[in-house]
N, C-alpha and C positions, 0 to 999 in steps of 0.2 A: 238498179232498183228492181225488186221482184214484182211480177205482175200477178194479180189475182182476178178472179171473175166476180163481178157484182151482179147478182140475180135481180131482175126487175120485172114486175108484172105491169103491163101497159096494154090497155084495150083488150083485156082478156087473154093476152099472149104472154108466155114466159120468155123473156129476153135475157141476154147476158152481155155485159160490157167489160172490156179490160180495164183494170184499175191499178194504179201504182200508188204507193204510200211514200210520201216524203216527210222525213222528220226534221224539225227545226228546233231552235232553242226554246221557243214558247209553245210548242205543240207540233202538229203535223198538218199536212195538206194531202188531199186525195186528187189524183189526176185520172180522170175517167174519159176514155175515148168513145165518142158517139159519132158514128158516120164520118170518120176522119177528122173530127173536131175534138180538141182537148178541152174538157170542162174541168176547171179547178174548183174543188169544194173545200171549204175551210170554215172554222168557227169564227163568228164575229165577236165583238167586245162583250156582248151579253151571253155568249156561249152557245148561241143558236147557229145552225149550219146555214151556209149561203153558197150559192153557185156563182162562179165568175167565168165569163166568156169574153174574149177580146172583141172589140168592135169590128175588127177586120173579119173575124170568123163569123160574126152575126150576119154580115152582109153577104158572105159567100156561101155559108152553110146554114140553111134554115132548120133549126131543131124545134119541134113543136113544144110550146110551153107546158103542155100536159105531160110530155115525156120527161122534161126537167123535173116536174113535180113528183113523178113516179120514181125517178132516180133519187131525189132527196128523201122520199119516204123509205126507200131501201137503205140508204146511208144511215138514216136515223135508227132503223131496225137493227142494223149490223153493229153500229158503234155506240149504242146507248143501252 
């Protein structure tokens, strides 16, 4: 899979996270790496974006909820 940079503005700083795009029969998923943690972003049944993080990763890698929100805003800006 090809890797792209997802630009994100968070707390006044311009950040960039590596993102891979996976295509499936019913759409696609985004795999975004945040501090060695892979966040999967996909559309739910209503067509809204949602972020998924495994429970194991939540306990070992703390990602600020505000950063996840900023990432989701960037995803919406890029893909809508």
